[in-house]
C-alpha positions as CSV (number, residue, x, y, z in Angstrom):
1,M,193.0,248.9,53.6
2,T,190.3,247.3,51.6
3,I,187.6,245.2,53.3
4,P,187.8,241.9,51.7
5,I,184.6,241.9,49.3
6,V,186.3,240.8,46.3
7,S,186.8,236.8,46.3
8,A,187.1,234.0,44.2
9,G,184.6,231.2,43.4
10,A,182.1,230.0,40.8
11,E,180.3,232.1,38.6
12,P,177.6,231.6,36.0
13,Q,179.1,231.4,32.4
14,L,176.7,234.4,31.2
15,G,176.1,237.3,33.1
16,Q,172.7,238.7,34.2
17,A,171.3,242.0,32.7
18,P,170.1,244.4,35.5
19,K,166.7,244.3,36.7
20,D,164.4,247.3,36.4
21,V,164.3,249.3,39.2
22,Q,160.8,248.4,40.0
23,H,161.9,245.1,41.1
24,Y,163.6,246.4,43.9
25,M,160.9,248.7,44.8
26,R,158.3,246.3,45.2
27,A,156.7,245.3,48.7
28,G,158.8,243.2,51.2
29,T,159.3,242.3,54.8
30,L,161.3,245.0,55.6
31,G,160.7,248.8,56.7
32,L,163.7,251.0,56.3
33,P,163.1,254.4,57.3
34,A,165.8,255.9,55.8
35,L,168.6,255.1,53.5
36,P,172.1,254.8,54.6
37,P,175.3,256.8,53.2
38,L,176.5,255.5,49.7
39,S,180.0,254.8,48.9
40,L,181.4,253.4,45.5
41,Y,183.8,250.6,45.1
42,V,185.8,250.3,41.9
43,H,188.0,247.0,41.1
44,L,191.1,247.0,39.1
45,P,192.2,243.5,39.2
46,W,195.5,243.2,37.8
47,C,199.0,243.1,40.0
48,L,202.6,242.3,38.9
49,K,202.4,239.1,41.1
50,K,199.9,237.1,42.9
51,C,200.8,237.1,46.3
52,P,200.7,233.5,48.3
53,Y,198.0,235.1,51.0
54,C,195.9,236.6,48.7
55,D,192.3,235.4,48.3
56,F,191.0,238.5,46.4
57,N,190.3,238.5,42.7
58,S,193.6,239.7,41.3
59,H,195.3,238.4,37.9
60,E,199.1,238.8,37.2
61,Q,199.8,241.2,34.6
62,R,201.1,239.7,31.2
63,A,204.5,240.6,29.7
64,G,204.4,242.2,26.6
65,S,201.9,244.9,24.8
66,E,199.5,241.8,23.8
67,G,198.9,240.6,27.5
68,G,199.4,244.1,29.3
69,V,196.5,245.7,31.3
70,P,194.1,247.4,29.1
71,E,193.4,250.4,30.9
72,Q,191.1,252.2,28.2
73,R,189.2,249.2,27.2
74,Y,188.5,248.2,31.1
75,I,187.6,251.8,32.0
76,D,185.3,251.8,29.2
77,A,183.6,248.7,30.9
78,L,183.6,250.1,34.1
79,M,181.5,253.2,33.0
80,A,179.3,251.1,31.2
81,D,179.0,248.9,34.5
82,L,178.2,252.3,36.3
83,E,175.6,253.8,33.8
84,A,173.7,250.3,33.9
85,S,173.7,251.0,37.8
86,L,172.7,254.4,37.9
87,P,168.7,253.8,38.3
88,L,169.6,251.7,41.6
89,I,171.3,254.7,43.1
90,W,169.3,257.6,41.1
91,G,169.3,260.9,43.4
92,R,171.9,259.4,45.9
93,T,174.7,261.3,46.7
94,V,178.3,259.2,47.0
95,H,180.3,259.9,50.2
96,S,183.5,258.1,49.2
97,V,185.2,256.1,46.6
98,F,187.4,253.4,47.2
99,I,189.6,251.9,44.0
100,G,191.1,248.7,45.3
101,G,192.5,245.7,43.5
102,G,195.0,243.8,42.5
103,T,197.3,246.9,42.1
104,P,195.3,250.0,41.0
105,S,198.7,251.7,40.9
106,L,199.6,250.0,37.8
107,F,197.2,252.0,36.0
108,S,198.8,255.1,34.4
109,P,197.9,258.6,36.3
110,E,196.4,259.4,33.0
111,S,193.9,256.6,33.3
112,I,193.1,257.3,36.9
113,D,192.4,260.8,35.6
114,R,190.0,259.4,33.3
115,L,188.4,257.1,35.7
116,I,187.8,260.0,38.5
117,S,186.8,262.3,35.9
118,G,184.0,259.8,34.3
119,L,183.0,259.1,37.7
120,R,182.3,262.6,38.5
121,A,180.3,263.2,35.5
122,R,177.9,260.2,36.0
123,L,177.3,260.6,39.8
124,R,176.3,263.0,42.4
125,M,179.6,263.5,44.5
126,E,179.9,265.1,48.0
127,P,182.4,268.1,47.1
128,D,184.7,266.7,49.6
129,C,184.4,263.2,48.7
130,E,187.1,261.1,50.0
131,I,188.8,259.1,47.0
132,T,191.3,256.5,48.3
133,M,193.5,254.3,46.0
134,E,195.3,251.2,46.7
135,A,198.9,251.4,45.7
136,N,202.1,249.2,45.9
137,P,205.8,250.1,46.4
138,G,206.6,247.7,43.8
139,T,204.8,249.9,41.5
140,F,206.2,253.4,42.7
141,E,208.5,255.7,40.6
142,K,209.5,259.0,41.5
143,D,206.2,261.8,41.2
144,R,204.1,258.8,40.2
145,F,202.0,259.6,43.6
146,K,202.0,263.0,43.1
147,A,200.6,262.8,39.6
148,F,197.9,260.6,41.2
149,R,197.0,263.1,43.6
150,H,196.6,265.6,40.6
151,A,194.2,263.0,39.1
152,G,191.7,263.4,42.0
153,V,193.0,260.8,44.3
154,T,192.6,262.3,47.8
155,R,193.8,259.6,50.2
156,L,196.5,257.1,49.3
157,S,196.6,253.5,51.0
158,I,200.0,251.7,50.5
159,G,200.7,248.0,50.7
160,V,204.0,248.0,52.6
161,Q,203.0,244.9,54.6
162,S,206.7,245.0,56.1
163,F,209.9,247.1,55.8
164,D,211.9,244.0,56.4
165,D,213.3,242.1,53.2
166,R,213.1,238.8,55.0
167,F,209.4,238.9,55.3
168,L,208.9,240.7,52.4
169,S,210.3,238.1,50.5
170,A,208.5,235.2,52.7
171,L,205.2,237.1,51.7
172,G,205.9,236.9,48.1
173,R,206.3,240.9,47.8
174,V,207.4,242.6,44.5
175,H,209.0,245.1,46.5
176,N,211.8,245.3,49.0
177,G,212.3,247.9,52.2
178,E,214.1,250.4,50.6
179,Q,211.4,250.9,47.8
180,A,208.7,250.7,50.7
181,R,210.6,253.3,52.5
182,A,210.9,255.4,49.4
183,A,207.0,255.1,48.5
184,V,206.0,256.2,52.2
185,Q,208.3,259.5,51.8
186,E,206.6,260.1,48.4
187,A,203.1,259.6,49.8
188,A,203.9,261.8,52.9
189,A,205.1,264.6,50.4
190,S,202.2,264.5,48.2
191,F,198.9,263.7,50.4
192,E,197.4,265.3,53.6
193,T,196.5,261.9,54.5
194,F,197.6,258.4,53.8
195,N,197.4,254.8,55.2
196,L,200.1,252.2,55.6
197,D,199.1,248.3,55.3
198,I,201.1,246.5,57.6
199,M,201.0,242.6,58.4
200,Y,202.1,240.8,61.4
201,A,202.3,237.3,62.9
202,L,204.7,236.8,59.8
203,P,206.7,233.6,59.1
204,G,209.3,233.6,61.5
205,Q,208.5,236.9,62.7
206,T,209.6,237.9,66.5
207,Q,208.1,240.4,68.5
208,A,211.3,242.4,68.2
209,D,211.0,242.1,64.5
210,L,207.4,243.5,64.8
211,V,208.8,246.3,67.0
212,K,211.6,247.5,64.4
213,D,208.6,247.4,61.7
214,L,206.7,249.4,63.8
215,E,209.2,251.9,65.0
216,T,210.0,252.3,60.8
217,A,206.4,252.7,60.0
218,L,205.7,255.0,62.7
219,S,208.8,257.2,62.0
220,F,207.2,258.8,58.7
221,K,204.4,260.0,61.2
222,P,201.4,258.2,59.1
223,P,198.0,259.6,59.6
224,H,196.4,256.0,59.5
225,I,197.9,252.4,59.8
226,S,195.8,249.1,59.0
227,I,197.4,246.1,60.7
228,Y,196.4,242.7,59.9
229,H,197.0,239.4,61.0
230,L,198.2,237.0,58.3
231,T,195.8,234.6,58.1
232,I,195.7,231.5,55.7
233,E,192.9,231.6,53.4
234,P,191.5,228.9,51.6
235,N,192.2,228.4,47.7
236,T,195.8,230.5,48.1
237,Y,199.3,229.2,47.7
238,F,199.6,229.5,51.5
239,A,196.8,227.1,51.9
240,K,198.6,224.5,50.1
241,F,201.8,225.0,51.4
242,P,201.4,226.7,54.9
243,P,204.1,228.4,56.2
244,V,205.0,228.3,59.9
245,I,203.7,231.3,61.8
246,P,203.7,232.6,65.6
247,E,201.5,230.7,68.2
248,D,198.2,232.5,69.0
249,D,199.6,233.7,72.5
250,A,202.6,235.4,70.5
251,A,200.3,236.9,67.8
252,Y,198.3,238.2,71.0
253,D,201.2,239.7,72.5
254,M,202.2,241.5,69.2
255,L,198.6,243.2,69.0
256,D,199.2,244.6,72.6
257,C,202.4,245.8,71.2
258,I,200.9,247.5,68.4
259,T,198.2,248.9,70.2
260,A,200.5,250.4,73.1
261,M,203.1,251.7,70.3
262,T,200.5,253.3,68.2
263,G,199.0,254.9,70.9
264,A,202.2,256.4,72.3
265,H,202.3,258.0,69.0
266,G,199.0,259.7,69.0
267,M,197.0,257.1,67.3
268,Q,193.7,255.8,68.3
269,R,192.3,252.2,67.6
270,Y,188.8,252.8,66.2
271,E,188.5,249.5,64.8
272,I,189.9,246.3,65.4
273,S,192.3,246.7,62.6
274,A,192.7,250.7,62.2
275,Y,194.4,253.1,64.1
276,A,194.5,256.4,63.1
277,R,195.3,260.1,64.6
278,D,192.0,262.5,65.2
279,G,190.4,263.5,61.8
280,H,192.3,260.7,59.7
281,Q,189.9,257.9,60.1
282,C,188.8,256.2,56.8
283,F,185.4,257.0,56.1
284,H,184.9,254.7,53.6
285,N,185.7,251.8,55.5
286,T,183.6,253.1,58.1
287,N,180.6,253.2,56.3
288,Y,181.2,249.4,55.6
289,W,181.6,248.6,59.4
290,Q,178.5,250.8,59.9
291,F,176.3,248.9,57.4
292,G,176.3,251.6,54.8
293,D,175.5,250.9,51.3
294,Y,178.2,250.7,48.5
295,L,177.9,250.1,44.7
296,G,180.6,247.8,43.5
297,I,181.8,248.2,39.8
298,G,184.8,246.3,38.3
299,A,185.8,242.5,37.6
300,G,184.3,240.6,40.8
301,A,183.3,243.6,42.7
302,H,180.5,243.1,45.6
303,G,178.0,245.7,46.3
304,K,175.6,245.9,48.9
305,L,172.4,248.5,48.3
306,S,169.5,249.4,50.6
307,F,165.9,249.9,49.4
308,A,162.6,250.7,51.3
309,H,161.6,246.8,51.6
310,R,164.7,245.0,51.4
311,V,168.6,245.0,51.0
312,V,170.4,243.5,48.2
313,R,173.6,242.0,47.7
314,Q,175.4,241.9,43.9
315,V,178.3,240.3,42.6
316,K,179.9,241.3,38.9
317,L,181.4,239.0,36.7
318,R,185.0,238.3,38.2
319,D,187.0,237.1,35.2
320,P,188.5,240.4,33.4
321,Q,188.3,239.8,29.8
322,R,184.6,238.3,30.3
323,Y,184.0,241.1,32.6
324,M,185.0,243.8,29.8
325,D,183.0,241.8,27.4
326,A,179.8,241.5,29.3
327,A,179.8,245.1,30.8
328,L,179.9,246.8,27.2
329,A,177.1,244.3,26.4
330,G,174.8,245.2,29.6
331,H,175.0,241.7,30.8
332,V,177.7,242.0,33.9
333,L,176.0,240.6,36.9
334,A,177.0,237.3,38.4
335,S,174.5,237.3,41.3
336,D,172.0,239.8,42.7
337,E,169.9,238.5,45.9
338,D,168.1,239.7,48.7
339,V,169.7,239.5,52.1
340,R,167.4,236.9,54.2
341,R,165.6,238.5,57.0
342,K,167.1,235.9,59.2
343,D,170.7,236.9,58.2
344,L,170.4,240.4,58.6
345,P,171.7,240.6,62.3
346,F,174.5,238.7,61.6
347,E,175.7,240.8,58.6
348,Y,174.9,244.0,60.7
349,M,177.2,242.6,63.5
350,L,179.9,241.2,61.4
351,N,181.2,244.7,61.0
352,A,179.4,247.0,63.4
353,L,181.1,245.0,66.3
354,R,184.6,245.7,65.0
355,L,184.3,249.1,65.8
356,R,185.9,250.3,68.9
357,G,182.8,252.9,69.9
358,G,180.3,250.2,68.9
359,F,176.8,251.1,67.5
360,A,173.9,253.2,68.2
361,I,170.8,251.0,68.3
362,Q,168.9,253.4,66.4
363,D,171.3,252.6,63.4
364,Y,170.5,249.0,63.8
365,L,166.9,249.8,63.6
366,D,167.3,252.0,60.6
367,R,169.6,250.1,58.4
368,T,168.2,246.6,58.9
369,G,164.4,247.6,58.9
370,L,164.3,245.2,62.1
371,P,162.9,245.6,65.6
372,I,165.0,245.7,68.6
373,S,163.3,242.3,69.5
374,S,165.5,240.6,66.7
375,I,168.4,241.1,68.5
376,R,167.4,241.1,72.3
377,A,168.1,237.6,73.1
378,A,171.6,238.1,71.5
379,L,172.3,241.1,73.3
380,D,171.2,239.8,76.9
381,T,173.8,236.7,76.5
382,A,176.6,238.9,75.3
383,E,176.2,241.0,78.0
384,K,175.9,238.3,80.6
385,K,179.2,236.9,78.9
386,G,180.9,240.3,79.2
387,L,181.5,240.8,75.6
388,I,179.6,243.9,75.6
389,T,178.4,247.0,77.7
390,R,175.0,248.8,76.7
391,S,172.7,251.6,77.5
392,A,169.1,252.5,76.2
393,S,170.6,253.8,72.7
394,H,174.1,252.4,72.4
395,V,176.0,248.7,72.4
396,T,179.9,248.7,72.7
397,P,182.3,245.8,72.7
398,T,184.1,245.3,75.9
399,E,187.9,244.5,75.7
400,R,186.9,240.8,76.1
401,G,184.8,241.1,73.2
402,F,187.2,242.5,71.1
403,D,189.4,239.6,72.1
404,F,187.1,237.3,71.6
405,L,185.1,239.1,68.6
406,N,184.3,235.6,66.4
407,D,182.3,234.3,69.3
408,L,180.8,237.4,69.8
409,Q,179.4,238.0,66.5
410,E,178.2,234.4,66.4
411,L,175.7,235.1,68.8
412,F,173.8,236.7,66.4
413,L,173.5,234.0,63.7
414,G,169.9,233.3,62.8
415,E,168.4,236.0,65.0
416,A,165.7,237.6,63.0
């Protein structure tokens, strides 16, 4: 259920040392009246096998003791990375933590316990802080999920993708359908809330196949499901050797089926790819979608932080070995840049318009520091095209706006 904030790409040979906090507090062109909620993203980059569709910063675990996952050293690096960033978030409360990857469940429960204990020792965290961890059925063993719960994880997100062996094989997944069902059963027994990641429009998939997959998923009564259309991303195996996937019209029919079936089971579509029962919406992802702040630690992790006069995006070095060396030496930043004023409307709308409930205009003003005049023309155009409805206080995408979300978002490019 991770928002795709960890990506491949070129980076400098040497990481940057963090700037003094006064650099971020200097005068600028924005005026943010208040800071948004703060989350923490922790990236654990290793996996058993790189999936052919994945463009995240993930690295296959090597066999043998010399090349295995260096759990303890990596957690030492994470703590050093966090400590170097603490001046940027001093005094702020962390409302949610998301441990993504890669496959975080490759790490032992003892290491996850050490990680979460280290976070709690260094951060002001809400007493009921949502702590989500991604897990894959291929790394599942009996009672392992229960041990993660005891380590402090409050929400598990399971990368099921499908329960059908044919499609799991086509996606290059390391687990089979039986393992997926066993993992979901264990999660349901160990966690009050959990998420299933499912994909659709898979190579060779029909609507009947999708219905069967969803019936299996819904039989476990999951509190939350994230359902993603398979997309062919650049710099992936599928980009070089693209599979044949269902046509757009067939994929739209599948999406209609997903919305109907989840709705019949008491789940509401609160974001374009997210369905939840009441009280089980993911706070962490919602904070992304509402242009909240998040500090990113770990190899290739991205972060977005607000200050009185600017919004800053940071990226950490992405190669795990270089990251560990650099974090322990205090030079872990690959990039650290202010978001340009003219890019803020699009950056805000890129996620806020994914929400079924839209956004409050006051939230836009508070989180970008821009006046309403910066988006008035785009809002007028979107309303005339039937892509949104709006009141004096709120903007909501219509069904047409949801169906043509890219067109709606693009109206806000270069607005400020």
